[in-house]
BAKOLTOR-475646 format. One record per residue (C-alpha): residue in one letter; chain; residue number from 1; x, y, z. Coordinates in Angstrom, 1 decimal. Each point is the difference from the previous one (the first is absolute). Layout:
<pts>
A A NUM X Y Z;
...
</pts>
This chain:
<pts>
M A 1 105.5 109.3 75.2;
L A 2 1.2 -3.3 -1.4;
I A 3 2.8 -0.2 2.6;
I A 4 -2.4 0.7 2.9;
S A 5 -2.4 -2.6 -1.3;
I A 6 2.8 -2.6 -0.2;
F A 7 1.0 0.8 3.6;
L A 8 -3.6 -0.4 1.2;
V A 9 -0.7 -3.2 -1.8;
A A 10 3.3 -1.5 1.3;
F A 11 -0.7 1.2 3.6;
F A 12 -3.6 -1.4 0.0;
A A 13 1.1 -3.3 -1.5;
I A 14 2.7 -0.5 2.7;
M A 15 -2.5 0.8 2.8;
V A 16 -2.6 -2.5 -1.2;
A A 17 2.6 -2.7 -0.7;
I A 18 1.3 0.2 3.5;
G A 19 -3.5 -0.2 1.5;
V A 20 -0.7 -3.2 -2.0;
A A 21 3.4 -1.5 0.9;
C A 22 -0.6 0.5 3.7;
R A 23 -3.5 -1.7 0.1;
R A 24 1.6 -3.2 1.3;
R A 25 1.1 1.8 3.2;
A A 26 -3.5 1.4 0.6;
T A 27 -2.0 -3.1 0.5;
D A 28 -0.9 0.6 3.7;
V A 29 -0.7 3.1 2.2;
N A 30 3.4 0.1 1.5;
G A 31 1.7 -0.1 -3.4;
F A 32 -2.4 2.4 -1.7;
V A 33 0.0 2.6 2.8;
L A 34 3.5 -0.3 1.5;
G A 35 2.0 -1.9 -2.6;
G A 36 0.5 -2.9 2.4;
R A 37 1.8 2.4 2.4;
N A 38 3.1 -0.8 -2.0;
V A 39 0.8 3.3 -1.9;
G A 40 3.6 1.2 -0.1;
P A 41 1.4 3.4 0.9;
W A 42 0.2 1.5 -3.5;
L A 43 -3.6 -0.9 -1.0;
T A 44 -1.3 1.1 3.4;
A A 45 1.9 3.3 0.1;
F A 46 -1.1 0.9 -3.5;
A A 47 -3.6 -1.0 0.7;
F A 48 0.1 2.3 3.0;
G A 49 1.4 2.9 -1.9;
T A 50 -2.1 -0.3 -3.1;
S A 51 -3.2 -0.3 2.1;
Y A 52 1.1 3.1 1.9;
F A 53 0.7 2.2 -3.0;
S A 54 -2.7 0.2 -2.6;
A A 55 -0.9 2.3 -2.8;
V A 56 -1.7 2.2 2.6;
I A 57 3.4 0.9 1.3;
F A 58 1.8 0.4 -3.4;
V A 59 -2.7 2.0 -1.7;
G A 60 -2.0 1.5 2.9;
Y A 61 1.9 0.5 3.2;
A A 62 3.4 0.7 -1.7;
G A 63 -1.6 2.7 -2.1;
Q A 64 -2.2 1.5 2.7;
F A 65 2.6 0.1 2.8;
G A 66 2.8 0.9 -2.3;
W A 67 -2.0 3.0 -1.1;
N A 68 -0.9 0.9 3.6;
F A 69 3.3 -0.6 1.7;
G A 70 2.6 0.2 -2.8;
L A 71 3.1 -2.1 0.3;
A A 72 -0.7 -0.6 3.8;
S A 73 -2.6 -2.5 -1.1;
T A 74 2.9 -2.4 -0.3;
W A 75 -0.3 -0.4 3.8;
I A 76 -3.2 -1.8 -0.6;
G A 77 1.7 -2.7 -2.1;
L A 78 2.8 -0.3 2.5;
G A 79 -2.5 -0.3 2.8;
N A 80 -1.7 -2.8 -1.9;
A A 81 3.3 -1.7 -0.4;
F A 82 1.3 0.2 3.6;
I A 83 -3.2 0.0 2.0;
G A 84 -2.4 -1.7 -2.4;
S A 85 2.5 -2.7 -1.1;
L A 86 3.1 -0.3 2.1;
L A 87 -1.6 0.6 3.4;
A A 88 -3.2 -2.0 -1.0;
W A 89 2.1 -3.1 -0.9;
T A 90 2.1 0.4 3.1;
V A 91 -2.8 0.4 2.5;
L A 92 -2.8 -2.1 -1.6;
G A 93 1.8 -2.6 -2.2;
R A 94 1.1 -2.8 2.3;
R A 95 -2.7 0.4 2.6;
T A 96 -2.7 0.0 -2.6;
R A 97 1.3 -3.1 -1.8;
V A 98 0.6 -2.0 3.2;
M A 99 -3.2 0.9 1.8;
T A 100 -2.3 -0.4 -3.0;
Q A 101 1.6 -3.4 -0.7;
H A 102 -0.6 -1.0 3.6;
L A 103 -3.6 1.2 -0.1;
G A 104 -0.6 -1.4 -3.4;
S A 105 -1.4 3.3 -1.2;
K A 106 0.0 0.9 -3.7;
T A 107 -1.3 3.6 0.1;
M A 108 0.0 3.0 2.3;
P A 109 -3.6 -0.5 1.2;
D A 110 0.8 -3.6 0.6;
F A 111 2.9 1.2 2.2;
F A 112 -2.3 2.1 2.1;
G A 113 -2.4 -2.8 0.4;
Q A 114 2.6 -2.6 1.0;
R A 115 2.2 2.4 2.1;
F A 116 -2.9 1.3 2.1;
D A 117 -2.1 -3.2 -0.3;
S A 118 -2.9 2.0 -1.4;
K A 119 -2.2 -0.9 -3.0;
G A 120 -1.6 3.5 0.2;
L A 121 3.3 1.7 -0.4;
K A 122 0.8 -2.1 -3.0;
I A 123 -3.3 0.8 -1.7;
A A 124 0.2 3.7 0.9;
A A 125 3.5 0.3 -1.4;
S A 126 -1.0 -1.8 -3.2;
A A 127 -3.0 2.4 -0.4;
I A 128 2.3 3.0 0.4;
T A 129 2.4 -1.5 -2.6;
F A 130 -2.8 -0.6 -2.4;
I A 131 -1.5 3.5 0.3;
F A 132 3.2 2.0 -0.3;
L A 133 2.1 -2.1 -2.4;
I A 134 -2.5 0.3 -2.9;
P A 135 0.3 3.8 -0.3;
Y A 136 3.7 -0.3 0.6;
T A 137 0.2 -2.6 -2.8;
A A 138 -2.0 2.3 -2.3;
S A 139 2.4 2.8 0.5;
L A 140 2.8 -2.0 -1.6;
Y A 141 -1.3 0.7 -3.5;
N A 142 0.5 3.8 0.5;
G A 143 2.3 1.6 -2.6;
L A 144 -0.1 -2.9 -2.5;
S A 145 -2.0 1.9 -2.6;
R A 146 2.4 2.9 -0.2;
L A 147 3.0 -2.2 -0.5;
F A 148 -1.7 -2.2 -2.6;
A A 149 -1.1 3.1 -1.8;
M A 150 3.7 0.9 -0.5;
A A 151 0.4 -3.2 -2.1;
Y A 152 -3.6 -0.6 -1.3;
D A 153 -1.7 3.3 -0.8;
G A 154 -3.7 -0.1 1.0;
V A 155 0.1 -3.3 1.8;
D A 156 -3.0 -0.5 2.3;
Y A 157 0.8 -0.2 3.7;
S A 158 -2.4 -2.9 0.4;
I A 159 2.1 -2.1 -2.4;
C A 160 3.1 0.6 2.1;
V A 161 -1.8 -1.0 3.2;
I A 162 -1.6 -3.1 -1.5;
V A 163 3.2 -1.3 -1.6;
M A 164 2.0 0.5 3.2;
A A 165 -2.7 -1.6 2.1;
V A 166 -0.5 -3.1 -2.2;
L A 167 3.7 -0.8 -0.4;
T A 168 0.7 0.4 3.7;
G A 169 -3.0 -2.2 0.8;
V A 170 1.2 -2.7 -2.4;
Y A 171 3.4 -0.5 1.6;
V A 172 -1.3 0.3 3.6;
L A 173 -2.8 -2.5 -0.6;
F A 174 2.4 -2.5 -1.6;
G A 175 3.1 0.3 2.2;
G A 176 -1.1 1.7 3.3;
Y A 177 2.7 1.4 2.2;
M A 178 3.0 -1.6 -1.7;
A A 179 -1.0 1.3 -3.4;
T A 180 -0.5 3.4 1.6;
A A 181 3.4 -0.1 1.7;
I A 182 1.9 -1.0 -3.2;
N A 183 -1.8 2.6 -2.1;
D A 184 0.6 2.6 2.8;
F A 185 3.7 -0.8 -0.3;
I A 186 0.0 0.5 -3.8;
Q A 187 -2.1 3.1 0.4;
G A 188 2.3 1.3 2.7;
L A 189 3.0 -0.3 -2.3;
I A 190 -1.9 2.0 -2.6;
M A 191 -0.8 2.6 2.6;
V A 192 3.6 0.4 1.1;
G A 193 1.4 0.2 -3.5;
G A 194 -2.8 2.2 -1.2;
I A 195 0.2 2.6 2.8;
V A 196 3.8 0.4 -0.4;
A A 197 -0.3 0.4 -3.7;
V A 198 -2.9 2.5 0.3;
I A 199 1.8 2.2 2.6;
A A 200 3.2 0.1 -2.2;
A A 201 -2.0 1.0 -3.1;
V A 202 -2.1 2.7 1.8;
L A 203 3.0 1.6 1.7;
T A 204 2.0 -0.1 -3.3;
S A 205 -2.8 1.8 -1.7;
K A 206 0.5 2.9 2.5;
G A 207 3.8 0.1 -0.4;
G A 208 0.9 -2.5 2.8;
F A 209 -0.5 -0.2 3.7;
T A 210 1.9 3.2 0.9;
A A 211 -1.8 2.1 -2.6;
A A 212 -3.4 -1.5 0.9;
L A 213 0.6 0.8 3.7;
A A 214 1.0 3.5 -0.8;
G A 215 -3.1 0.5 -2.1;
L A 216 -2.2 -1.4 2.7;
A A 217 1.5 2.5 2.5;
Q A 218 -1.2 2.8 -2.3;
V A 219 -3.6 -1.2 0.0;
T A 220 -2.3 2.1 2.1;
D A 221 -3.7 -0.3 1.0;
E A 222 -1.2 2.7 2.4;
S A 223 -3.2 -1.9 0.7;
V A 224 2.1 -2.7 1.6;
S A 225 3.0 1.8 1.4;
T A 226 1.9 3.3 -0.4;
T A 227 3.3 -1.5 1.0;
P A 228 2.6 0.0 -2.8;
G A 229 1.1 -3.4 -1.2;
I A 230 -2.6 -1.8 2.2;
F A 231 -0.6 -2.8 -2.5;
A A 232 3.7 -1.0 0.0;
S A 233 0.3 0.2 3.8;
F A 234 0.6 -2.8 2.5;
F A 235 -3.4 -0.2 1.6;
G A 236 -2.2 1.7 -2.6;
T A 237 -3.0 2.3 0.3;
D A 238 -1.8 -1.7 2.9;
P A 239 2.2 -2.2 2.3;
L A 240 -2.9 -1.0 2.3;
F A 241 -2.2 -1.2 -2.8;
L A 242 3.1 -1.7 -1.5;
L A 243 0.5 -1.9 3.3;
F A 244 -3.6 -1.1 0.0;
V A 245 0.3 -1.4 -3.6;
V A 246 3.2 -1.8 1.0;
I A 247 -1.6 -1.6 3.0;
L A 248 -3.2 -1.1 -1.7;
T A 249 1.6 -1.4 -3.1;
S A 250 2.9 -1.6 1.9;
L A 251 -1.5 -1.2 3.3;
G A 252 -3.4 -0.7 -1.5;
T A 253 1.3 -3.1 -1.8;
W A 254 0.5 -1.7 3.3;
G A 255 -3.7 -0.4 0.3;
L A 256 -1.0 -0.9 -3.5;
P A 257 -1.1 -3.6 -0.4;
Q A 258 1.5 -0.5 -3.5;
M A 259 3.4 1.3 1.2;
V A 260 0.3 -2.0 3.3;
G A 261 -1.2 -3.1 -1.9;
K A 262 3.4 -0.2 -1.7;
F A 263 1.7 -0.9 3.3;
Y A 264 -2.4 -3.0 0.4;
A A 265 1.4 -1.6 -3.1;
I A 266 3.7 0.5 0.3;
K A 267 2.2 -3.1 0.1;
N A 268 2.2 0.4 3.2;
E A 269 1.8 2.4 2.2;
D A 270 3.0 0.2 -2.3;
A A 271 -2.3 1.1 -2.8;
I A 272 -1.4 2.7 2.2;
K A 273 3.5 1.5 0.6;
K A 274 0.7 0.0 -3.7;
G A 275 -3.5 1.2 -0.9;
T A 276 0.5 3.0 2.4;
V A 277 3.0 1.2 -2.0;
I A 278 -1.5 -0.7 -3.4;
S A 279 -3.3 1.7 0.8;
T A 280 1.7 3.1 1.4;
V A 281 2.2 0.4 -3.0;
F A 282 -3.0 -0.5 -2.3;
A A 283 -2.0 2.7 1.9;
V A 284 2.9 2.5 -0.1;
I A 285 0.2 -0.3 -3.8;
V A 286 -3.7 -0.2 -0.8;
A A 287 -1.6 2.2 2.6;
G A 288 2.9 2.4 0.4;
G A 289 0.3 0.2 -3.7;
C A 290 -3.7 0.7 -0.6;
Y A 291 -0.2 2.8 2.5;
F A 292 3.4 1.4 -1.1;
L A 293 -1.3 0.1 -3.5;
G A 294 -3.3 1.7 1.1;
G A 295 2.0 2.6 1.8;
F A 296 1.0 1.5 -3.3;
G A 297 -3.6 0.3 -1.2;
R A 298 -0.2 3.7 0.2;
L A 299 2.7 0.3 -2.7;
F A 300 -2.7 -1.2 -2.4;
G A 301 -2.6 2.5 1.2;
D A 302 -0.3 1.3 -3.6;
K A 303 -1.3 -3.3 -1.2;
V A 304 -2.6 -0.7 2.6;
D A 305 -3.0 1.8 1.5;
V A 306 -0.3 -1.5 3.4;
K A 307 -3.2 1.9 0.9;
A A 308 -1.7 -1.3 -3.1;
D A 309 1.5 -3.5 -0.5;
G A 310 0.9 -1.0 3.6;
F A 311 3.2 -1.3 1.5;
D A 312 -0.2 -3.2 -2.0;
A A 313 0.9 2.0 -3.1;
I A 314 3.4 1.0 1.3;
I A 315 2.1 -3.2 -0.5;
P A 316 -1.5 -0.6 -3.5;
A A 317 1.0 3.5 -0.9;
M A 318 3.5 -0.6 1.2;
L A 319 0.2 -3.1 -2.1;
S A 320 -1.7 1.3 -3.2;
T A 321 3.2 0.9 -1.8;
L A 322 1.8 -3.4 0.6;
P A 323 0.9 -2.3 -2.9;
E A 324 -2.6 -2.7 -0.9;
V A 325 2.1 -2.7 1.5;
L A 326 0.1 1.7 3.4;
I A 327 -3.7 0.7 -0.1;
G A 328 -0.5 -3.7 -0.6;
V A 329 2.2 -0.7 3.0;
V A 330 -2.1 2.5 2.1;
I A 331 -3.3 -1.6 -1.0;
V A 332 1.3 -3.5 0.9;
L A 333 1.4 1.4 3.2;
V A 334 -3.3 1.5 1.1;
L A 335 -1.9 -3.1 -1.1;
S A 336 2.5 -2.1 2.1;
A A 337 -0.5 2.2 3.0;
S A 338 -3.8 -0.1 -0.3;
M A 339 -0.4 -3.7 -0.8;
S A 340 2.3 -1.1 2.8;
T A 341 -1.9 1.9 2.6;
L A 342 -3.4 -1.0 -1.5;
S A 343 0.9 -3.7 0.1;
S A 344 1.1 0.2 3.6;
L A 345 -3.1 1.9 1.0;
V A 346 -2.5 -2.3 -1.7;
L A 347 1.8 -3.1 1.3;
T A 348 -0.1 1.4 3.5;
S A 349 -3.7 1.1 -0.3;
G A 350 -1.2 -3.3 -1.5;
S A 351 1.8 -2.2 2.6;
T A 352 -1.0 2.2 2.9;
L A 353 -3.7 0.1 -0.9;
T A 354 0.0 -3.8 -0.6;
L A 355 2.1 -1.2 3.0;
D A 356 -0.9 2.6 2.5;
F A 357 -3.6 0.9 -0.8;
I A 358 -1.8 -2.7 -2.0;
A A 359 1.7 -3.1 1.6;
P A 360 -0.6 1.0 3.6;
M A 361 -3.7 0.7 -0.8;
K A 362 -0.6 -3.5 -1.3;
K A 363 -1.2 -2.7 2.4;
T A 364 2.0 -2.7 -1.6;
P A 365 3.7 0.4 -0.9;
M A 366 0.7 0.9 -3.6;
K A 367 1.9 -2.5 -2.1;
E A 368 3.3 1.0 -1.6;
K A 369 -1.5 0.0 -3.5;
S A 370 -2.9 2.2 1.1;
K A 371 2.4 2.5 1.6;
M A 372 2.0 0.1 -3.1;
L A 373 -3.0 0.6 -2.2;
C A 374 -1.4 2.6 2.3;
I A 375 3.4 1.9 0.1;
R A 376 0.2 0.0 -3.8;
L A 377 -3.6 1.2 -0.3;
F A 378 0.6 2.9 2.4;
I A 379 3.2 0.9 -1.8;
V A 380 -2.0 0.4 -3.2;
F A 381 -2.6 2.0 2.0;
F A 382 2.6 2.4 1.4;
I A 383 1.6 0.5 -3.4;
V A 384 -3.4 0.7 -1.7;
V A 385 -1.3 2.3 2.7;
S A 386 3.3 2.0 0.3;
A A 387 0.1 0.4 -3.8;
I A 388 -3.6 1.2 -0.1;
I A 389 0.6 2.5 2.8;
A A 390 3.1 1.3 -1.7;
I A 391 -1.9 0.5 -3.3;
V A 392 -3.0 1.6 1.7;
Q A 393 2.2 2.3 2.0;
Y A 394 1.9 1.1 -3.2;
R A 395 -3.2 0.7 -1.9;
S A 396 -2.2 1.6 2.8;
K A 397 2.7 1.5 2.2;
S A 398 -2.0 -1.3 3.0;
L A 399 1.1 1.8 3.2;
F A 400 -1.0 -3.0 2.2;
I A 401 2.2 -2.5 -1.9;
A A 402 2.9 2.5 -0.1;
Q A 403 -0.1 0.6 3.7;
M A 404 -0.4 -3.7 0.8;
M A 405 3.2 -0.6 -1.9;
G A 406 1.6 2.7 2.1;
V A 407 -1.0 -1.4 3.4;
S A 408 0.5 -3.7 -0.7;
W A 409 3.7 -0.1 0.8;
G A 410 -0.4 1.9 3.2;
A A 411 -3.0 -2.2 1.1;
L A 412 1.8 -3.2 -0.5;
A A 413 3.3 1.1 1.6;
G A 414 -1.8 1.8 2.8;
A A 415 -2.1 -3.0 0.9;
F A 416 2.7 -2.8 -0.4;
L A 417 3.4 1.4 0.6;
A A 418 0.0 0.4 3.8;
P A 419 -1.8 -3.2 1.0;
F A 420 2.1 -2.0 -2.5;
L A 421 3.3 1.5 1.3;
Y A 422 -0.8 -0.3 3.7;
G A 423 -1.6 -3.5 -0.6;
L A 424 3.4 -1.2 -1.3;
Y A 425 2.0 1.6 2.8;
W A 426 -2.1 0.2 3.1;
K A 427 -1.8 -2.8 1.8;
G A 428 -2.1 2.5 1.9;
T A 429 -1.8 1.3 -3.1;
T A 430 -3.7 -0.7 0.5;
K A 431 -3.0 -0.6 -2.3;
A A 432 -1.6 3.1 1.3;
A A 433 3.0 2.1 -1.1;
V A 434 -0.2 -1.5 -3.5;
V A 435 -3.7 0.9 -0.2;
A A 436 0.8 3.5 1.1;
S A 437 2.6 0.4 -2.7;
F A 438 -2.4 -1.3 -2.7;
I A 439 -2.7 2.5 1.1;
F A 440 2.4 2.9 0.3;
G A 441 1.8 -0.5 -3.3;
V A 442 -3.2 -0.7 -2.1;
G A 443 -2.0 2.6 2.0;
L A 444 2.5 2.8 -0.6;
E A 445 0.3 -0.7 -3.7;
T A 446 -3.8 -0.2 -0.3;
V A 447 -0.2 3.5 1.5;
Q A 448 2.7 1.1 -2.4;
L A 449 -2.1 -1.3 -2.9;
L A 450 -3.0 1.9 1.1;
V A 451 2.0 3.2 0.6;
S A 452 1.6 -0.3 -3.4;
M A 453 -3.4 -0.4 -1.6;
K A 454 -1.1 3.1 1.8;
V A 455 -2.8 -1.9 1.9;
F A 456 1.0 2.2 2.9;
S A 457 2.8 2.3 0.9;
V A 458 2.5 0.1 2.9;
E A 459 1.7 3.3 -0.9;
S A 460 -1.3 1.7 3.1;
I A 461 1.9 -2.5 2.3;
P A 462 3.7 0.6 -0.4;
L A 463 1.1 -3.5 1.2;
F A 464 -2.5 -1.8 -2.3;
A A 465 0.9 2.4 -2.9;
F A 466 3.6 -1.1 0.3;
V A 467 -0.8 -3.8 0.3;
F A 468 -2.4 0.0 -2.9;
K A 469 1.9 2.4 -2.2;
N A 470 0.3 -2.8 -2.5;
S A 471 0.3 -3.8 -0.1;
L A 472 3.7 0.0 0.5;
Y A 473 -0.2 1.9 3.3;
S A 474 -2.9 -2.2 1.3;
G A 475 1.8 -3.1 -1.2;
V A 476 3.1 0.8 2.0;
I A 477 -2.1 0.8 3.1;
A A 478 -1.9 -3.3 -0.4;
M A 479 3.3 -1.9 0.0;
V A 480 1.7 1.9 2.8;
G A 481 -3.2 0.0 2.0;
G A 482 -0.2 -3.8 -0.2;
L A 483 3.5 -0.3 1.3;
V A 484 -1.1 1.9 3.1;
I A 485 -3.5 -1.5 0.4;
V A 486 1.0 -3.7 -0.2;
P A 487 2.4 0.0 3.0;
I A 488 -2.2 2.2 2.1;
V A 489 -3.2 -2.1 -0.6;
S A 490 2.0 -3.2 0.5;
L A 491 1.2 1.2 3.4;
L A 492 -3.5 1.0 1.0;
T A 493 -1.7 -3.2 -1.1;
A A 494 0.4 -3.6 1.2;
P A 495 3.1 -1.6 -1.5;
Q A 496 0.0 -3.6 -1.3;
Q A 497 0.5 -2.4 2.8;
I A 498 3.5 -1.5 0.0;
D A 499 0.8 -2.8 2.5;
V A 500 3.7 -0.7 0.3;
G A 501 -0.2 -1.7 3.4;
N A 502 2.8 0.9 2.4;
T A 503 2.6 0.6 -2.6;
F A 504 1.2 3.4 -1.1;
Q A 505 0.9 1.5 -3.4;
I A 506 2.7 2.2 -1.2;
Y A 507 -1.0 2.3 -2.9;
K A 508 2.7 0.2 -2.6;
R A 509 -0.2 2.6 -2.7;
K A 510 1.9 1.3 -3.0;
I A 511 1.4 3.3 1.2;
G A 512 0.1 1.7 -3.3;
V A 513 -3.6 -0.9 -0.7;
C A 514 -1.1 1.2 3.4;
I A 515 1.7 3.4 -0.6;
L A 516 -1.6 0.4 -3.4;
L A 517 -3.4 -0.9 1.3;
S A 518 0.4 2.5 2.8;
I A 519 0.8 2.7 -2.5;
I A 520 -2.8 -1.0 -2.4;
T A 521 -2.7 -0.1 2.7;
V A 522 1.3 3.3 1.6;
G A 523 0.9 -1.7 3.2;
I A 524 -3.0 -2.3 0.4;
Y A 525 2.0 -3.1 -0.6;
Q A 526 2.8 1.2 2.3;
I A 527 -2.5 -0.1 2.9;
Y A 528 -0.9 -3.6 -0.9;
W A 529 3.7 -0.8 -0.3;
E A 530 0.6 1.5 3.4;
Y A 531 -2.8 -2.1 1.3;
L A 532 1.7 -3.2 -1.3;
L A 533 3.2 1.0 1.8;
V A 534 -1.9 0.5 3.2;
K A 535 -1.5 -3.5 -0.5;
N A 536 3.5 -1.4 -0.7;
I A 537 1.4 1.5 3.3;
R A 538 -2.9 -1.5 1.9;
A A 539 0.5 -3.3 -1.7;
I A 540 3.6 -0.5 1.0;
R A 541 -1.0 0.9 3.6;
K A 542 -2.9 -2.6 -0.3;
D A 543 -2.4 2.9 0.9;
E A 544 -3.5 -0.8 -1.4;
S A 545 -1.8 3.1 1.3;
K A 546 -1.6 2.5 -2.4;
C A 547 2.1 2.9 -1.2;
T A 548 -2.8 2.5 -0.8;
G A 549 1.0 2.5 2.7;
E A 550 3.6 -0.2 -0.9;
M A 551 -0.8 0.8 -3.7;
L A 552 -2.3 2.9 0.9;
C A 553 2.7 1.5 2.1;
L A 554 2.6 -0.4 -2.8;
V A 555 -2.3 1.7 -2.5;
F A 556 -1.6 2.8 2.1;
V A 557 2.1 0.7 3.1;
P A 558 2.8 2.5 -0.7;
F A 559 3.6 -1.2 0.9;
Y A 560 -1.3 -3.4 1.0;
S A 561 1.6 -1.5 -3.1;
L A 562 3.5 1.2 1.2;
Y A 563 -0.6 -1.8 3.3;
W A 564 -1.3 -3.0 -1.8;
W A 565 3.0 -0.3 -2.4;
F A 566 2.5 0.5 2.8;
T A 567 -1.5 -2.7 2.3;
R A 568 -1.0 -2.5 -2.8;
G A 569 3.5 0.2 -1.5;
K A 570 1.4 -1.3 3.2;
I A 571 -2.7 -2.6 0.3;
V A 572 0.7 -1.4 -3.5;
K A 573 3.7 -0.1 0.6;
D A 574 -0.4 -1.8 3.4;
E A 575 -2.6 -2.5 -1.2;
F A 576 2.0 -0.8 -3.1;
A A 577 3.1 -0.6 2.2;
K A 578 -2.0 -2.4 2.2;
Q A 579 -1.0 -2.0 -3.1;
G A 580 3.6 -0.1 -1.4;
H A 581 -0.5 2.7 -2.6;
S A 582 1.4 3.4 -0.5;
A A 583 -1.8 3.3 -0.9;
M A 584 1.7 2.7 -2.1;
G A 585 -1.9 2.9 1.4;
N A 586 0.1 1.5 3.5;
E A 587 -2.0 2.4 2.1;
I A 588 2.3 3.0 -0.5;
V A 589 -0.1 -0.3 -3.8;
Y A 590 -3.8 -0.3 0.0;
L A 591 -0.4 3.0 2.3;
I A 592 2.2 2.2 -2.2;
L A 593 -1.8 -1.0 -3.2;
G A 594 -3.3 0.7 1.7;
I A 595 1.1 3.5 1.1;
I A 596 1.0 0.9 -3.5;
G A 597 -3.2 -1.4 -1.5;
L A 598 1.4 -3.2 -1.6;
S A 599 -1.9 -2.6 2.0;
I A 600 -0.6 -1.9 -3.2;
V A 601 3.7 -0.7 -0.1;
S A 602 -0.3 -1.4 3.5;
M A 603 -2.8 -2.2 -1.2;
A A 604 2.1 -1.2 -2.9;
I A 605 2.9 -0.9 2.4;
M A 606 -2.3 -1.8 2.4;
Q A 607 -1.7 -1.8 -2.8;
N A 608 3.3 -1.2 -1.2;
D A 609 0.7 -1.4 3.4;
F A 610 -3.2 -2.0 -0.1;
N A 611 0.6 -1.1 -3.6;
S A 612 3.4 -1.5 1.2;
L A 613 -1.7 -2.3 2.5;
K A 614 0.1 -3.7 -0.8;
T A 615 -3.2 -1.3 -1.5;
E A 616 -0.6 -3.2 1.8;
A A 617 -2.6 1.5 2.3;
T A 618 -2.0 1.7 -2.7;
Q A 619 0.2 -3.1 -2.2;
S A 620 -1.5 -2.1 2.8;
I A 621 -2.9 2.5 0.2;
Q A 622 -0.5 -0.1 -3.7;
R A 623 -0.2 -3.8 -0.2;
S A 624 -2.5 -0.1 2.8;
A A 625 -2.1 3.0 -1.1;
P A 626 -3.6 -1.2 0.7;
N A 627 -1.9 2.4 -2.3;
K A 628 -0.1 1.5 -3.5;
T A 629 1.4 3.4 1.0;
D A 630 3.1 -1.3 1.6;
E A 631 0.6 -2.4 -3.0;
M A 632 -0.3 2.9 -2.4;
F A 633 2.5 2.2 1.7;
A A 634 2.4 -2.7 1.2;
C A 635 2.1 0.1 -3.1;
Y A 636 0.7 3.8 0.6;
E A 637 1.1 -0.3 3.6;
T A 638 3.3 -1.6 -0.8;
T A 639 2.8 0.4 -2.6;
T A 640 0.6 -3.7 -0.5;
T A 641 -1.1 -1.9 -3.1;
V A 642 -0.8 -3.0 2.2;
A A 643 -2.7 1.9 1.9;
V A 644 -1.6 1.2 -3.2;
K A 645 -0.2 -3.5 -1.4;
D A 646 -1.4 -1.4 3.3;
S A 647 -2.7 2.6 0.3;
L A 648 -1.0 -0.4 -3.7;
G A 649 0.2 -3.8 0.0;
E A 650 2.3 0.2 -3.0;
</pts>
C-alpha cells in the first residue's frame, strides 16, 4: 500500500504543478481553449490518444468485449488505431486546421455557425454538446472503485470520484489546453508503459502467450457458441456485432467535439504529418493492447462472476494477483486514462457553452475576461455535475443515467460526423442538410433511450428490432445514416450562392483520400467525386450548363457509364492537348475498367490528369473569390503553398 500511495502522491503533484506552470499561457480565450494554436505533434498526438482511450475502455469495454468475442476483440483496438486515429488524422487533420483558422472558429459548434453562416446551427450544436457530453463525462468514473479497492480495501467510491474530479479541475482551471496537453503527454507515456507491463505479467501468469492461447481455445460456453475454440478464433463469436463495435468506436471519434478540437490547436502541417504517425502507434499499443488483454478474460472465469458482478469486474480479477508495484502502475494508468479524457471533455464543454451558447445570446459582445471567467465557471459546473451523476448512478443503479451514458457517444457522432466531414470537403453542403443530420442523430438515439428503458417495444417490427437492438447498433446506424442523408438533402435543397463570374474552376483532390471516403461512405462520396469530374470536363470546355441530367444518367441508366467513360476519355485527352497538356488515361482504358467494374480506377486516373494541370487559372479564381464560401475552399483547390497563403491572408 505504501508503494501505491507514493505513486499516487507523485502523480497528483506532477499534474497540479504542470497546471500552475502553464497559467501564463492561458490568459486569453485563444490560449486557454486552443493553446494559442501552437501545439506540437507529440503533445497533440498524445492529447488525441489519451482523450480517445479512457478507463471506460480499459476496465469496461476491454473486459466486456474480450469476454464476448474472445481474442477477436483485438480487432476493435486495431480499428481504433487505423480508422479512429490514422484515417482520422489523414482525412480531417489538415482541412480542420486550415479551415478553422480561416474561419476563426474555436469549437465544433462555432465551425457550424461560421461555415454555414447560421447562428441557429451554432446554438443547436452547442445544446447537443451540452446535453450529451455530461452523461458521457460521468461514465469516465466507471470502474475506479474496483481498482482502488485492490489497493485500499473498503475505500468509498465517492472518495475516488471526488479526488479525481478535484485534481483534474485544478490543472485545467489553471493551465487550460496547454496544461491538459502536457499532462496528456505524461499520462500517455504512463498508459503505454503500463499496458505493456500488465500484458506481459498477465500472460506470464498463464504460462506465456502460447500456453494462454491454447488454454483460451479450450474454453467453451454453449450459451454463446457451440463451435470449438471460438474464443481463440480470428473473428470471434459474432462477427457482425464485432463489426458494429469497430465502426462505432473507430468512426465515431470523427464526430466528437473533444477529439476534433485537437486539430484546431496543432502548430503546422509538418506537425500534422508527424502527429499522424505518433497517434497511430500510440493507439496500436494502448487500444490494441487493452482489447488484446481483455481477450484472455475467460481464462480467469474462476475468479469472477460476470452475472453477479458485471463486466467491469473482469479486468480487476485478471490483475488481482499482480505484485503491489504493478497494481500501483495499473491504478495510475487508469487514473491517467480517466483524467486525460475528463480534462478534454470539461474544457470542450465549458468553452462550447460559453462561446457558442452564452456569448451569441448576449446583446453586447462579451469581453475577454468575462469569457474566461464564464468558461472556468462552466468547467467547474461540468466537473461537479458529472461527479454527482457518477456517484448517484453507482449508489442507485439508475436505469435512465446508465442508458444516457450508453447513447451519448452515438448521439454526438450521429449528429455531428456527417455535416462536419461534408462541410470540410464539399461546398454544396447546405444548412438544411446539417439540420437534418442533427435531428436524425439525436432523434434516433432518443428513441434508443426510450426503447432501452422499456417505455415501448419495437420487437414486433424486424427492422426496428435490429436497429434498436442496443446503443451500439443504433449509434452505427445514426452515423452511417447521416453520411447518406447529408448529401441527399444538400442536393434537394438550395445550395449556397457562389458567384465566380465568367471564370471556371478545376477541382483538384487527393486521390487516396477520395478512394478512402468512397469506401467509408459505401459509394456515396464516389458519386460526388464523379460529379466533380463531370464539372471539370465541362470547365475545360467552358461549358456552363447544368449537369443534373448527365449525373442522373450516370447513376441510374444501365451501361450509360460505359458510353460516358469512352467519350469523355477522348474529350479530356483532346482538350488537354489543345491547352498544351497531356492526359495519361484514354478512352479504351476507361472502357475496359468500366466493363470489369473498376470505374473508381478510371476516376483516379482522370483525377490525376486534372491534378497535373498548372494552377495559374485556379489561383486567379481564388484571389478574386467574391464570397466566404469560395474563400474557405480556395486553399483546397490547389496543391501550391502560395495559393494557400493567398487565400488565408497569411
